[in-house]
C-alpha positions in Angstrom: 15.6 -8.6 19.0 12.9 -8.2 16.5 13.3 -5.4 13.7 10.5 -3.9 12.1 11.3 -1.6 9.1 9.3 1.4 8.0 10.3 1.9 4.6 9.3 4.1 1.6 9.4 7.0 -0.5 10.2 10.3 1.0 7.0 12.2 2.0 4.9 8.9 2.8 4.9 9.4 6.6 7.6 6.8 7.5 8.9 9.1 10.6 5.2 9.9 11.6 4.2 6.2 12.0 7.5 5.3 13.4 6.9 8.0 16.4 2.9 7.2 17.0 3.9 3.3 17.0 6.8 4.3 19.5 4.5 6.0 21.6 2.0 3.5 21.8 4.4 0.5 22.6 7.5 2.0 23.9 9.5 0.4 21.1 12.7 2.1 20.4 13.3 3.6 17.0 16.6 3.8 14.6 15.9 7.0 12.7 17.8 9.3 10.0 18.5 11.9 12.1 19.4 14.9 9.8 20.8 16.9 12.8 23.3 14.6 13.4 24.7 15.0 9.6 27.2 17.6 9.6 27.5 17.4 5.8 23.7 17.8 4.7 23.8 21.6 4.4 27.2 21.4 2.8 25.5 18.8 0.2 22.8 21.2 -0.8 25.1 23.7 -1.7 27.6 21.6 -3.6 26.4 18.0 -4.1 29.4 16.8 -5.9 31.8 17.9 -3.3 29.7 16.6 -0.3 27.5 13.6 -1.7 30.0 11.0 -0.7 30.5 12.2 3.0 26.7 12.8 3.3 25.5 9.5 2.6 28.6 7.9 4.6 27.3 10.0 7.4 23.5 8.8 7.1 24.6 5.0 7.0 27.4 5.4 9.8 24.8 7.1 12.1 21.9 4.8 11.5 24.3 1.7 12.2 25.6 3.4 15.4 21.9 4.2 16.5 21.2 0.5 16.1 24.0 -0.7 17.8 22.9 1.3 20.8 19.6 -0.2 20.6 21.2 -3.7 20.4 23.4 -2.8 23.5 20.5 -1.1 25.6 18.5 -4.7 25.3 15.6 -3.4 23.0 13.2 -6.2 22.3 11.6 -4.4 19.4 13.3 -1.8 17.3 11.6 0.3 14.6 14.2 1.6 11.6 12.9 4.7 9.8 14.6 3.9 6.5 16.7 1.1 6.2 20.4 1.2 5.1 19.6 -0.7 1.9 17.4 2.2 0.9 20.1 4.4 1.7 22.4 2.6 -0.7 20.0 0.9 -3.5 17.5 4.2 -3.8 19.7 7.3 -2.7 23.1 6.2 -3.8 21.7 4.9 -7.1 20.1 8.2 -7.6 23.3 10.3 -7.1 25.1 7.9 -9.5 22.3 8.4 -12.0 22.6 12.3 -11.7 26.5 11.8 -11.7 26.6 13.7 -8.3 28.9 11.0 -7.3 31.4 9.2 -9.6 31.6 5.4 -10.2 34.6 5.0 -7.9 32.8 7.1 -5.2 29.5 4.7 -5.8 31.7 1.5 -5.3 33.5 3.1 -1.9 29.9 3.6 -0.6 29.0 0.0 -1.8 32.0 -1.6 0.3 31.4 0.4 3.1 27.7 -0.8 2.9 28.5 -4.2 3.1 30.8 -3.8 6.1 28.0 -2.0 8.0 25.5 -4.5 7.1 27.4 -7.0 9.4 26.1 -5.3 12.5 22.4 -5.5 11.2 20.1 -8.3 12.1 17.5 -9.5 9.5 14.5 -7.6 9.2 11.6 -9.3 10.8 8.8 -7.3 8.8 8.7 -4.5 6.2 5.9 -2.1 6.4 6.2 -0.3 3.0 4.4 3.2 2.6 3.9 4.5 -0.8 2.1 7.2 -2.6 2.2 9.1 -5.8 5.6 11.1 -6.8 3.3 14.2 -6.9 1.6 13.7 -3.4 5.1 13.2 -2.0 6.5 16.3 -3.6 3.6 18.3 -2.3 4.2 17.0 1.4 8.0 17.8 1.3 7.2 21.2 0.4 4.7 21.4 3.0 6.8 20.7 5.7 8.7 23.6 4.9 12.2 22.5 5.7 14.8 25.0 4.3 16.9 22.4 2.7 14.1 20.3 1.3 12.6 23.4 -0.2 15.5 23.0 -2.9 14.3 19.5 -3.9 12.5 19.2 -7.2 9.9 17.3 -8.7 12.2 15.7 -11.2 14.4 14.5 -8.4 11.6 13.3 -6.4 10.2 11.2 -9.6 13.7 9.8 -10.0 13.9 8.7 -6.3 10.2 7.3 -6.5 11.3 5.1 -9.4 14.3 3.6 -7.7 12.3 3.1 -4.7 9.3 1.0 -7.0 12.6 -0.9 -8.2 13.9 -1.6 -4.7 10.8 -2.8 -3.4 10.2 -5.3 -6.2 13.9 -6.9 -5.9 13.1 -7.7 -1.9 14.0 -11.1 -1.2 11.0 -10.9 0.9 8.2 -8.5 -0.2 6.9 -6.1 2.3 4.0 -8.0 4.5 2.5 -4.5 4.9 1.9 -2.4 2.2 -0.2 1.0 2.8 -1.0 4.1 0.7 -0.4 7.3 2.6 -2.9 9.0 1.0 -5.4 6.6 2.3 -4.3 6.7 5.9 -3.5 9.5 8.5 -1.1 7.7 10.8 -1.6 10.7 13.5 -5.1 9.5 14.1 -4.5 6.7 16.8 -7.4 4.4 15.3 -5.3 4.1 12.2 -1.9 3.5 14.0 -3.5 1.0 16.2 -4.6 -0.9 12.9 -1.2 -1.0 11.8 0.2 -2.2 15.3 -2.4 -4.8 15.2 -1.4 -6.0 11.7 2.3 -6.2 12.8 1.4 -8.2 15.8 -0.6 -10.7 14.0 2.1 -11.1 11.5 5.0 -11.4 14.3 4.6 -12.9 17.2 6.5 -11.4 20.1 5.7 -7.9 19.3 
């Protein structure tokens, strides 16, 4: 199995790019489906109460989806945000804001290491980036009721952690794109990314 990670800040177009690449190739997608997280709405109402459950649910659901792709015999899988990002970016931000306690953070870390055993190595990182302000505007433009509660300060903190995580990867992203420069809904742009992936990873 070949694993292609589509990584990057909220609002950079990861889901859009993943969907278009899947449509062009038939590759399966392991995605972060907020509809399958029963704690997310409650998290936005009471973050300290539901932060732990919400994060564990995201990581568990994503790992379950990956295991299904493996069982289905998928040759190539697109991962719309890795569980490394879930832990090293989003859980770190929750800890910085003291939404989760140190003990809860350590519990998530233990659970993360356990789930990671199910994950094959990532063959290529496609990293999407943009300014925090542009990402914040895209979040607002999506019109999601829950995301409307997100503030620019939070987005900037997440952006800071994303840049730190990106710089600590053992293997830097082989493809790095600025979202403002590329509309992934335009097929010629998506095909250009696809060609780049295929040049770097034989078998895709």
